[in-house]
C-alpha angles and dihedrals in degrees: 000000000000116000113265094023115122123200129177121219119234091239088077092060137051126223132216102237139142095184124055090219098049115053125171114202118200121232113258122212107260095013140076129204121240108203093194095054090031092224142107118247130190114255095214105110128354121292110252111264094013135102123253110267117259117256089236096053115128093232095060098040096079090048092053090050090052090049093053091047091050092051093051093052099032093105093047094048094047091049091049092050091047091052093048092050091046092053090048091050091051090054090052104038109018132238096320111068130192120225133169089264090053138267118336136184115250091222092053094048093046091051089052090055091049092050091050092055107051128159115225125201128190121208118218121224092029101109115138093006105106105015095118108026138012133178137162116220133188107217144154109264125203114220135164087260093053140269122316138154115267142171113244135177120233106207127193126191136193087239089071101254125133111203134187119214128189124201113218139022098317092097091063090073095061133074097216108061143108119221111225111195121200124226126184120253099170133074094029114257114249136164090266092054101032091104095064105155107184096082115163117243121265121266118233112203113198127140115059130185119198109218129199095254143349115322109242104179145006119195133170118225109238084007093157089080117039095177113026111214095230103060106358090234123166129239108279101214145356125225116227126185132187126214100230128228143208091277102037137037125243111264142201123216138179122214108209113222100173089091127056115272117235112225096179098087129075090229134045118267098255090213088071093055117068122193109224108176146342119216139185093236143078115264111208104168146353139204137183127208116251096267093045096236099112143020137181124252126204109193138186117211128193113222092255095047128097125215112267114173126150107161148031114288145116117240131188135176132179116272119261135173113281095013134121132212132192150149125252134194114223128190113227096211101041102026090228116161128209132166121250102180141340127212143155091234124082121252107227100173138021142171141175120232120237095269093053089230099100130054123197113211121195115201136203090245090058098257121137112201128191114220123193107215094186090078118088111280126214131232090217121048092217089070093060117103114264123234134186102209117205121205116270116278094243091053096057091070094055104097093182095059105087092176092057092044092054092048092049090054100047102019127219120273118213137156122217146073093305128168098220093190090065098053118132128188121205121201093249142006112322110251103180141002128197125181115207117234103203091049103030093186091066129079136174123225134184130188138200095262094065096264118143122179145168120228135191116211090215093057104034092132089063093056127229117353092205137020130199119214128206102043112139118207134131107162111349130109099236120176126227119224125203123197119237092255089053092227098115138039124204133196140164123230140216087251090067092252129129118215135191124200135185107247093209101046102022090231116154102236102178141004134167138147113256104162145029088225132054116281091220104159126063133181117182105184121213092241094176089073089070088068091065094062122103114269094246090053093050091050090063095042113103108194141148095259099068087098087066095245112184091229140346138198138178124228128188132198135166092268106033150013115232135196119201124189142165126246 
């Protein structure tokens, strides 16, 4: 026998035979049976002096099937093994574990494993429902059986329709509803997993409100706390803005949530939606401060227009010659308007910090400015202090960033109560901003060149403290979503993929393609607040989390609505 060739005698194996002359030997993983030599041979590498086996041979077909199956479940198996080893290590060494990279928290590592093994569901009949805005609300719902608290989805589309969706059986009671059934898209469905039992509940979409133009934003006032611990009260209203078009002005609406919503009609009860203002501008985004009393407005004015602002919003429009943009602070109760800042660059993204004292403004030119709204505001923008904002110090040394080079040469003129020492410049237009709640000095920012970074207000001069690779974006407003524990950040991409990163380490934990369109909207509910409700309230609440999912988030694209959750 040639050196290096291993054969196994038949005495080591048994055959399934009823006739001593006719024996049928089963294929063994890693070996094939040669009937001439009456032996098993390993399949790794060609046998000396023989030709390579054909791809259609019966002996290799089962192995290829096993290989495909292994590839499809490789991620799941690795994650399961990691979780088992991690649990074993905790039993042996406690909550603080030592790895080659250093000491790590068991909780942090286990959450990373959970985030890397999500389950993704796609809801049918949800095309063009949540491609521009998406928010989960906890409201009182009026049904034929009475009034009870429920989780509903407020969905906004670029077609100008505001839709209300209810998760659970409540839609069965009403005549006007569409049943949206979920089916799993990740992990791939196989025979071994076909019996998956924890299927989310159906979504029943009912009430619809046609708006004047595309819906650009939905925000909840005081939305950082759905269920305050003191009185378990609900959010009182939701802010809705429309984009505006050539035939209609951009508009601002308030959806009242202090009264029960009626899900029995095919249209919204117009008494629950209040029109606040119409403006000759494009409204891209909106945000309310934590207590819901104020919000910032960024507004575009044509030379012949006058300033008309009555409520709390944030408005932006593309730059044009002879135009002015700015941001205003509006009081919800009094309707008073005051300017925050004024600039010739569009504001594409904005967010209050957790104190409500600071507003982050992300501009078209890539600048991120910090505005202190505690200082006295002005009714006229010309009275605001003028600043020439240079590019950030760390950006000047980036020769490949043409946007930063241009800003460093000519500066960036802006009026307002700006903290110039906290100015950041992204490589491209700012797409999304998210302030962290646990660590209020940190904020996440993404731009329209695929950059995604984490900044610390205290160390702005040092640049980003963390970067996240793999994000795909060139011109789309794509939201960032942060989980309630603020350990992970999620975002869709122009390649149709959804990705999850570790905020602390920047590690890409998960990515897979889920849609042929861009998953641009994200809502990551603070599910732990549900645990603070009274027991009798929770018993009536039909929500997706009754299967004890470790986490859950909604994503919207032009073609579908998705729900992602942990295991």
